C-alpha positions in Angstrom: 0.0 0.0 0.0 1.3 3.5 -0.9 2.0 5.9 1.9 0.2 8.7 0.0 -2.4 8.5 -2.8 -3.6 11.3 -5.2 -7.0 10.4 -6.7 -8.3 12.1 -9.8 -11.6 13.9 -9.1 -12.3 15.4 -12.6 -11.2 18.6 -14.3 -7.8 19.4 -12.8 -8.7 18.3 -9.2 -7.1 15.6 -7.1 -7.7 14.5 -3.6 -4.4 13.7 -1.9 -4.8 11.3 1.1 -2.2 10.3 3.6 -3.0 8.5 6.9 -6.3 10.1 8.0 -5.8 13.4 6.2 -6.9 14.8 2.9 -6.1 17.9 0.9 -7.5 19.2 -2.4 -5.1 19.9 -5.2 -6.4 21.9 -8.2 -5.4 24.5 -10.8 -6.6 28.1 -11.1 -9.6 28.7 -13.4 -7.3 30.1 -16.1 -5.4 26.8 -16.2 -8.5 24.6 -16.5 -9.3 24.0 -12.8 -11.9 25.2 -10.3 -9.3 26.8 -8.0 -10.5 24.5 -5.2 -7.0 24.1 -3.7 -3.4 24.9 -4.1 -1.4 23.7 -7.2 1.2 21.0 -6.8 4.1 23.6 -7.0 2.4 25.7 -4.3 2.1 22.6 -2.1 5.7 21.8 -2.7 6.8 25.3 -1.6 4.4 25.1 1.3 5.8 21.7 2.3 9.3 23.2 2.4 8.2 26.3 4.3 6.3 24.3 6.9 9.1 21.8 7.3 11.6 24.6 7.9 9.1 26.2 10.3 8.9 22.9 12.2 12.6 22.6 12.5 13.0 26.2 13.6 10.1 25.9 16.2 11.6 22.8 17.6 15.0 24.5 17.9 13.4 27.5 19.6 11.8 25.2 22.2 15.1 23.6 23.0 17.0 26.9 23.0 14.3 28.6 25.2 13.5 31.1 22.5 9.8 32.2 22.3 8.5 30.9 18.9 5.2 32.9 19.1 4.8 34.8 15.9 7.1 32.5 13.9 6.2 32.1 10.2 8.0 31.1 7.1 7.2 32.6 3.7 8.2 31.0 0.3 8.5 32.3 -3.2 9.9 30.6 -6.2 10.9 31.1 -9.8 10.3 28.7 -12.7 12.9 28.3 -15.3 15.3 25.9 -17.0 14.9 23.1 -19.5 13.0 21.1 -18.6 10.9 23.7 -16.9 11.1 23.3 -13.1 11.1 25.3 -9.9 14.5 26.7 -10.4 14.9 28.9 -7.3 13.3 29.3 -3.9 13.3 32.3 -1.6 12.5 31.3 1.9 12.1 34.0 4.6 11.8 33.1 8.3 10.1 35.6 10.6 10.9 35.1 14.2 10.1 38.2 16.3 12.0 37.1 19.5 15.2 35.8 17.7 18.4 36.7 19.6 21.0 37.9 17.2 23.6 35.4 18.6 21.3 32.5 17.5 20.9 33.6 13.9 23.6 31.3 12.5 22.2 28.3 14.4 18.7 29.0 13.2 19.9 29.2 9.6 21.7 25.9 10.1 18.6 24.3 11.5 16.4 25.7 8.7 18.8 24.3 6.1 18.7 20.8 7.6 14.9 20.3 7.2 14.0 17.1 5.4 12.4 18.8 2.4 15.3 21.2 1.9 17.8 18.4 2.2 15.9 16.2 -0.2 15.8 18.9 -2.9 19.5 19.7 -2.4 20.4 16.0 -2.7 18.5 15.5 -6.0 16.7 12.3 -5.1 16.0 9.4 -7.4 12.3 9.4 -8.5 11.1 6.1 -9.8 7.9 6.2 -11.9 6.0 3.1 -12.9 2.7 2.6 -14.6 0.3 0.1 -13.1 -2.9 -1.2 -14.7 
């Protein structure tokens, strides 16, 4: 059994299910969808932003830094051949960050599983089942 399953719902919409959770993935109206959910690239960027946020929040708890107000924003540029998400800009907002902890927080943020996966260029095996 797969860990995660994306089921086609018609148009450009998929329901992505993992464990007991589901999210809707769709396209904007101008790209053939109903705009019922984020696009796959938006979810990928959101996955990295929330993963970085998790690592930073966990570090803050251990370092006795107040994580209230923490958020992570993500932006990206598409380019290359083949076309791909060529560059990400990630910004971490941490209102109570002591300056002497900045390097440690950057190091922790860079070690999140999603960031590390993208940097390592994972092998992606695709097979078609009938």
